N, C-alpha and C positions, 0 to 999 in steps of 0.2 A: 189406649195405646197409640191411636192416631195423633193425640196431642203430644205425647212423649216423642214420637217420631218427628213431629214438626219442630219441637224445641231443639232436638238434636240437629236437624238439618239447619235451623236458624243459627245454632251455635257454630255449625261447621262453615257457614257462609262468611261470617266475619274473619275467619282464620285465613281464607284464601288471599286476600290482599296483603296480609302480614307476610305470607310465604313469598308472594311475588315481590313484595318490597324488599325482603331479605335477598332474593336473587338479583334484584336490580342493585342493591348495595354491593353485593359480591362482585357483579360485573364491573361497577364503577371502580371498585378497589383494584380489580385486575387490570383495568385500562390505565389507572394511575400508576400501578407498578410497571406496566409495559412502557408507558410514557417516560417514567423515571429511568428505566434501563436504557431506553432508546436515547434519551438526552445525555445520559452518561457516556454511552458509546460515541455518539456524534461529537460531543464537546471533547472527549478524550482523544479521538482521531484527528479531528480538525486542529485542536490547539498544539498537540505534539508535532504533527507533520508541518503545520504552518511555521512553527518555530525552527523546525529542522530545515525547511527550505530556505528561510531567511538567513540562518546561520551558515549554512553550507555555501550559499552565494557570498555572504559577507567574508567568510575565512579564505575562499579561493579567488576572490576578485577584488577586495579592498585591501590596500596596503596598510601595514601596521608601522607605528612609530614615526619619528621625526624623518628618518631616512626613507620613508615610503617603501618598505621592504614587503615583497609579496611571500606568502606562505606557499611553498611548491611541493609539499611532501603528502600527496594524496593517499599513499599507501599507509602513512602514519594514522590518518584519520580512520581508515578501515580497520587498523589494529586497535585503536581505542574504542571504536564502536563495538567490535566483536568481543573484546575482553570484558567489557562492561555487560553486554548481553549474556555472555557465558556464565559470569558469576551470579548474575540475577536468576538465571534459569536453573542453576545448580542449587541455589537457595530455595527455589520454589519446589524442586523435586525433593530435596532433604526436608523441607518444612512439611510437605504432604506425605512424607514417609514412602516415597516411591523409589524404585530401584534406579541406580545410576547406571546399571549395565547397558551396553549397547544392544539394540534389537536387531539391527541390520549389520552386515559386514562393514568394518571401518572404512574400507576403500570406497564404499557407496556414499558414506557421508563426506568422504574426501572429494568425490566428484562434485557433489552439490557445493561443497566449500570452495573449490577452485572456481567454479563457474560464478559463485556469488561474489567472490574477491574481484574477478575480472569485470563483473557487472558494475560494482560500486566504484572500482578504480576508473573505469570508462566514464562514469557519471560525474565523478569529481574532476577528472582531467578535462572533460567537455566544457566545464564552466570557465576554464581558462580562454576558451576560444569562441564561446557563444553565450548569449544571455540566458538567465534563468527561465524567462518566459518561453523562449524557443526550446529549451531543453524539456521543460515541463510538458508542453503541448506535444513534442515529439514522443513522449512516453505513451501518449494515447494510442499511437501506432503499433503498440506491442501486440495487438490481436493477430496481425499476420504472422509473426514469428512464432507466436504461441500455437496457432493453428498448424503451421509447417512442423514444429517439433511434436505436436500432438499427433499428427498423422504419422510421423517417423517412429516415435517411441511408443506411444499408447495405441497406435492402430485406430485412432478415432476417425469418424466420418462426419463432415460438417455439411450442413445444408446451404442452398443457394443464398438464403437470407443472411447467414453468417458471413459469406464471402462478400456480399453486397455492402454490408455495413463496414466490413474491414476495408474495402476499397474506398468507400466515401470518407471514412475517418483518415486514411492515408492521404487522400486528396487535400483535405483540410489542412493536415499537417504540412504538406508540401507548399501550399499557398503561404503558410505562416512563415516558413523557413526561407523560402525563395524571394519573398517580397518584404523585405524589412524596411523600416522607416529610413528616410534619407539621411537623417542625423540623429545620433544617439547623444543626448546632451550630458550623459554621465561622464565625469572626468576620468573615471577609472578604466574605461574601455579603450582609450586611444592607444593604438599600436598593438592591441591584444586580440582584436577580432580576426578570426580566420574561419570562414565558413566551411572550407574543404576539410580541415582538420576537425572542426566541430561536428560536422555531419558524419565524418568517418568514425568518430569516437561514439557518436549516439547510435550509429548502425551497429557498432560493437556492443553497446549497452543493450540494445533491443535484442539482438541475437543471443547474448549470454543470459539475459533476464528471462527470455522465453524458454530456454533450455532449463534454467534453475527451476522455475516454477513447475514445469512439466515433469522433471525428474523428481521433484518433491512429491508431486501428485502420485507418481509411480511408486515411491517408497511407502507412502501412507496406505496405498491400496495393496501393496505386496507384502507388508508387514503389519503386525498388530502394534502400531507405534503411536505413542502420545506425542503431542506437538512439542511439549518442553523437552522431551528426550531427543527429538530431531534438532531442536534449536540449540541444545546444549552441545551435542557432539559436532554439529555443523560449524557452529562458532568456535569451538575449540580447535578444530582443524584449521579454521580461518585464522585464529590467533597464531598458530605455529607457523603457517605458511606466509602470513604477512609479516611477522617478525623476521623470518628468514630472509624474505625479500628485502626488508629494510637494511639488514645486516649485509647482505650481498651487494646492495646498491650503495652502502655507505651513507644511508640517509637517517639512521636511527639517531646518532649523536647530533647531527645538524638540526634535526627536528626538535629534539629535547632542548638544545641550546637556543632555538628560536623561541621556545616556550618561556625559557628563563629571561630572555631579553625582552619579551613582550608578554607581560602577565595577562593582559586583556585577551591575547589569543589563547592562552592556557584556560581562561575562564570560558571563552566561546567553545573550545573543543570539550571541555567537561559537560557543558550544557548540551552540546550537540550529541554526545555519547548517551547522556541521560535520556534525552527526548527520543533518540533512535531506539533505545531499549524499551522505553515506556509504550512507543507506538507499536512494537511487536506485540506486546500483550493486549493492548487495546483492539488491534486487528484480530487477534485470536478470539477474544471475547466476543467481538461483533459477529464474526463468522459462525461461531459455535451457537450464539443466541438467536440471531436474526436471519442467518443464511448468507450465501454469497451475493444474492441480488441486492439486498439492502446495503451490503458492504460496497459493492460496485458503485451504487448511487452516491454513497457518501464520498467515495474516493473521487468520483467525477466532479462533485461539487467542490471538494477540497482543492483539486487541481485548478478549477476556475478561479476560486478565491486566492490561491497562491500566485497565479498570474497576475491578477489585479493588484495584489498586495506589493509584489515585486516591482511592477510598473510604477507604483506611486513611491515606494521606499527607495529604489535605486534609479529612479528617473529613466525608465525604458519606454520612450514613445512608440506607439503602435501605428503602422500605416493602415489605410482603409482595407487593403487586401488582407492584412493580418487579422483585422477584425472580422472580415468575411470568413477567412480560414477557421478562426476560433469558433464562430457561429456554426459552421458546418460540422466541425468536430463535436462540439457539446450538444448540438441538436441531434446528431446521429446517435451519440451514446445515451442521451435521455430517451430518445425514441425507442432505442433497442431495449432499455430498461423497462419502459412502459409496455412494450409488446410482451415482454417475458412475464410482467405481472398480471396480464389479462388472464382471467380463468379460461381453461380449456373447455371446449364443448364436451359434455358427457357422451360416452360411447353408447351405442345401441344395446350392446349386451353388457350385463353387469360384470364387474371385475371379480376375480376369484376372491374367495374369503381370505382375509389376512393380507391382502395386498396393500401396498402404500403408494401414494402418489410419487411420481418421478421427482428427484431433486432438481433444483434449478440448474440450468446449464452454466458451468463456470469456465467457459472458454473465453 
């Protein structure tokens, strides 16, 4: 009997490495899948938004044709972007056999739509007066308007650390805007720079953008709403409003005529609308799969790469004070992301059964 037991034990021992080896292989496969999904998200966001950034600067700041004619119909770009996104989101909802019925009252979609149109219009219009690097870095200062609207609309409370980083980032953005290089060698900027108008439009962009994201957050939390449902109805409202604005301003026919006279501009607008739509879905996938913290880190990196790419592509020299401002902004953003990613110290008392960890702060 003892010999039989020994044989059984001996037979069981060789099996242990096999089991642990299988577990290791399973962990490796999971890491590979996670790395593949993360690479897909990073490449998707970086590529679409980098192309989007370059194209929007090209369309709004580079003249077309022999006559050196500038494209001046920013609301037309909003219309093209929104109608493309609404069609794709409708196809996604129909393809997944989900209802197209509105979840929230239509006027609430309209509020988000109006704010979003004003956000995008200010963004495009600002490019007529400030360079893309200035605009991109100024977007990093959106923490303050988001915190203000979050306090007013969502009744949120923010800690001293959040206010500290918001002030530091705003300080860096201010240095970047107020101390430009003494000479911009780009031939397309002469006679078009206006810091006052550019900064005013960027302040409008920050205010409307902060309201848009906060009100969207309120809709998601107040209704059982899928992201494609909100995208579809918001963009449909934006299509109606932007088209109405184009007709009232008598800009629709001139914008279409500009496209016919400059086919390369038509191509740029088609690509711009396509990558703007694709970026919406990459952003949704990233937030759903990896969370807001990973998304914020990717977006911060994308903004840095966009500034460097624009400086090289469109010949925007940076002063040493602008380099200092950029270092302050991105240093503060990465530090904030690092502090959020640090594991919290466990509490002395054990949490209640079934409780889950707090989600990352998406302010």
